N, C-alpha and C positions, 0 to 999 in steps of 0.2 A: 159232694157235688166240689168240685173247685172251681171259685171264682177270682177270676186274675182282677189284678188292677186294672191292667190293658190288656183287650182283646186284639191285636191286629192281623192276626190270622183272621176272623169273623170280621174286618174289614175288605181286606184281601179276597175272599174267596165274591163278593159283591161286585168288586170292580178289576176280575182277575184278567177278562180278556182284553180291557181298556187294556190294560200296564201289558200285558204280555204285544200289543198289539205296537205300544208306545216303544217297549226295549227293542223290538224288533227292526222298526225303524232306524233307532240307532246307530244295530248292528248292521245293517246295509249303507248304515254310509259313513260308519267311519271314523265319524268328528264326536269325537269324544268331552274335548276342554271346550269351553263358550261355542262360538259359533249360531246357528239358526234359532235354534231349539230353543240355545235359552235364552236369547233376545226376543224369543215372538212370548215365553214366560214370563221374563222382565217386563214387557210391555203388555202382560194380561194383569198382572199383580199392580202393576201402576193404574191403569183401568179399575181395579176391583175395587182398589184402593180412594181412585180418583185422587188421585199424587203425583207429582211432576216428574219425578223418576224413581225405577227401582233396577237397583244393580248387583246381577248375583255375585255370592260371595262362597268362599269355604266352607264356610258354619256360622253360626252365631256369635261365636266368641270371635271370629275376625271381624264380623261385622261392626262389633263394638269397639274394637282396637281400632279397625280403618275411619269408625266416624271420629275417633278421641285425635287420630292422626290426622284428619282433613282439617280439622279444627286448629291444626296447629299446637295440641296441648300436649307440655311435655313437662321435665324440671321446671320449678317452680312454678307451678301451674296446682292447683283443687280444684277438687270436683266433688259436691254434695251426694250421696250416695246412702241407701237403708243397710245398716247391717245382714238382715236378714233379708238373704236372697240368694243363687248358684254362686258358686264363687267367680266366674268369670265379668261377674258385672261388675267386681270391682281389681280381680286381678289386670284386665284392661288397661284399669287407671296406672296402675304403679311397674305394672312392664315399660309403658312410655315416662317414666320418670314421676310422675304426677304425684301427686296428694290423695287420697282419698278422706274426706270428712264425714264423718257416718250422723246420719242424722236417724233417730229412733222411727219407730213403725206405729202407725197408728192402730191401737189393740183389735179395736173392731175389725179390723180388713187385711191387716198383715203388710199394706202397702204405708211409701214413706209420708210420714205425717208432716203435711206440709205449714201447719203450726209450729211444729217442732223448727223445720226451714225457717220461717217467718221470723222465727223467735232468734232463730243463732242469725239470720244474717244482719235482723236489727239490732240487736242487742251484742252479741258478741263479738261480729265482724268489724274489724278498723277498715279506713279509709286506707288505702292502698298508697304508699308516699312516694310510690312515683306515678301515681294518679290514676285513671281511670278503671275505676271498680274498688271493688276490697278486695282488705286481707285478712287470712286466719291468723289468729293471734300466737299461736299457737306452732305451726310451722313457718308463719311468717310467709306463707305460701300465697300466690294473687289467686282466688276465689273464679273461675273463671267459668264452669256448667253445672248443673243440676242431672243427675242420672236416674231418672225414677223409671220404678221397673212394674213392671205390670203383672205383680205375680199371680199365679192360679188360672189366669184366663180375665181378671178383673182389671179394669180401669183404674188410673191412679185419680184422684183430685186435679186435673188436668189446668182448670180455668184459673185454679189460685195457684199451681205452680209457674204457670206463664204470666200469670200479672206480678208473681214476684221477680221473673228471671227478666221481665221489660223494667221493673223498676233498679234491677240492678245491674244492669247491661250485662245478663249468664245467659249461655249456649243451653239450651236442652238439647239431650242426646235421650232417647226413649229405649227401653228396652223393653222389646216385643218378643221376644223368646217364647212364650206361655200364652200369648195373646193375639192371634192370628184371627180375626174376622171381629175380635171385641171396639164397639164404638164408644165414645168419649164424650160427656153432656159440656159443652164448651158456652151454653146458655142455658136457660128454659126452652125447651121441643126443637133445639139445636145440638146434632154432635157428629160429631166427626170420626172415624175407622183410626183404631189407636196408632201408632206410630208415626201418623202424618199433623200431628197438632207441635211436634217438637223441630229443630233446625234437621234433624236427622231420626229415622227409626228403622231400629235393628231387628231382622228376625231370625227365628232358627228354624231347621226345617227336620230336626235330628227326629227320628221316625217315632218317638214317644208322643210327638207333641199334635197338637188338633191339626194341624197341616205338615203333617211328614212326612220325608223322603224314605229313600232303601239305604241310606247311609247319613252323613254330617252334607249339611248344606245351610247357606245362610241369604239372608238380603240387606242392602242398604235402601232404603227408600227417602228423598227429600225432595222439598220444592227450591231448589237451589241449585240452579244450571254449575255453580260454580265448586259446591259441595259435592255433584253428581260426578262432575270430573274430572276433580281431586282422587275420589273412590275408587274410579272405573281406571285411573292411571294408579294408584297405590296397590293395588289388588295384581298387578304385575310388572311385580319389582322397580315401583314409580317410572316405566316407560310411556313417554308419550307415543312413539311407535320405536316399533323391534332393533333392538340393540342399543336404543338408547334412550337414557336414564337420567330422568329433572330432576330426582331423590331417589331414596331406599325405601322402597316396598316391602310388599310381604307377594309371596305365594298365593294366592288364594282366589282363585276361581269355581265359579260353580260349574258341576260335571254336566253337559249333557245329558246322563243318561238320568241325574236324577230329577234335572229341571222336564225332562220327555215323562217322566213319572206324576211329578209337582199338578204339570199341567192338566193331565185325568183328574188331581184331587180337588184341585181348586173346582172342578165344575161341581163341587157336591160340599166344599165347604160351608155353604149359607145351613144345605139341611144336616150335617152333623153338630153344626154350634146349636139348631132350636131342638135337637134329640138329644143334645147335652144339657141344655136350658133344662127341658120337659123332664128327664132322671132326676136334674138337681131339685124340682116341685115336687117330685115322688118319693124322693129322699126326703124332704122338708115333713112333707102331710106322714110319713111315716114315725121319724123320729115326733112328730109333737106327739103323737097318740100313746107315745110309750110312758110318757111324765119325766121322763131321764135331762129333758132340754132346760138349761140352768143348771139342773144338781151335773152328775156325774157327765150327762155330756154340757160342756163349759159354753160353747158356743157351735152354731151353725152358720154356713155362711150365706148370705144375701141373694137371692136368684136375680134382685135387683128387675131393669125395666128393659127390653129389649133386648139388646148384643151386650149390655153393658157389662156383664159377665158370661165369658164363652164356656167355662170350666172345663181348661185344659186340667185341673186337678178338680177334685173335691174333699175341700180341705174342712175337718170340727177341730175343733179343741175338746179334749178327754180327759179325766182324772182317770191314774193310775194308767196313763198313755201306755208308757211301757209293758204291763203286765196286760192291757188290751190287748196290744197288738199279737203279744205272745198268745192270747188264747184265741184271736180269731184265724192265724195262721195254725193251731190245731184242728180249727174247723173248716181248713182248706181255704180260706179266705184272704185274700192276699191285701195287701196295705204297705202303703209308702211314709217316709218321714223325712219331712224336706221343711226342713235343714235342722239336724241336730244341733249342730254345735253353730252361733252366730260370728259372722266372718271378722269380728272385731275380738272376739279368743282365740280365731285360729292361728296355731304358731308361726303360718309364714308372715302372717300380719302382725306378731310380738312387741315390734321396731315401733310401731304407730304408738306403744306407749297406754292402752288399755286393757283394763283389769273390770271384773266381775261385779256387774252392778252401774257400771257406765252407760247402759243401756237396756232398761230393765224390760222395757216391750218386747225387745226382741229377746233376751232371752226367757223368758217367760212363753214366750210364742214357741221355743227351741223345745220347751221341755213338754207341750201341751197336744201340738197342730197332728192328727193322724189323716193322712189321705186314704180314701177309702175308695173301693173300683169304681173307673166311672168311664167310659165309652160308649157312644150311639149307639152299640148292640147292647149292651145292657135290658136284660129282662128283667121285667116285675118281679117275676119268681126270686132273679139271684138278691135284685134290691130287697125283699120282702128277707128273705134269709141273712141278709146280713143286718138288720136292724133287729131281726127276732137274737143273733148270736149276739150282741153288743148287748141287748136288754135281758137276756140271761148271763151274762157275764157280771152286770152288775145287781143281778135279783140278790135281797138276801137271803 
């Protein structure tokens, strides 16, 4: 049996008729860029997230870039961001001439460590000589924002990060590329959808996401009318109306075909999230029965409460990770490594001056994480085979 890390064909088989109908309607209309279907999808996402405004863009990467542009972040500014994340979380900062300030991750969950951020802002940052905020003493840049990444489908400690942002007058731009449908607790018994707690939330609809289209696509969500208007303008070359450009923006528009397919899938997102959570609990039960946890399996993800983790990926820590991965591949079990090289050690960011050992938790995660098969249609038999194969690998 070959077990994929993700099976999009299984998902498609269940919604094929609805998807084909949605695509045919676009083909009949011949309206492919923005238009009424995109507007309907934007409204439906805003309603689902209980957010003010949702703006469809061309990709999750563009969602991040446009959000920072809308906030006026550029040269001389700095943004706090984890080094253990997808490349776009940091490239969106440097492309604008701003400086990323890496904050190490919490080793328990791979997310930006709010305690490390608090320590940096309280002990290392200095008052900016021009007033109004803090300065990074290394780069001499004004610290303008925090960019938390809701990695693998789980939520950052948003209540603590919001408190930090309010204390130091910082913006929050949430990277929600892997966590559509997740909810973040902001007070005991009170949670809100990921992406709606900061100034802007940035989503990706890349096909592998738990809400994924048939290609690239993204969305920016915000409760601020001024920021929504700025993103809408920036996604069409900075034009407030045709051929009249107030600023230099991007060509970053969500295709109507993608919006049509995503409207179909949005109807199923809660069901799919619950099925992912259920499969994560099954993994946990199967792994705990092996006796490997805490030894060869260094850690399992916490299933959490409610939808605090929606398992876009199911990521464990494993000793001899690369050997284990090769063994599983030989058994027909596909796995993934997110991410093998933390961003502070990427050659393109060498100009920031970081070295091995600067962010040890991120570096250790890069050496140990392994994403196992995870998708709503994953069967009990498939999960049992995965866990049994891992047990066989570690058997003396």
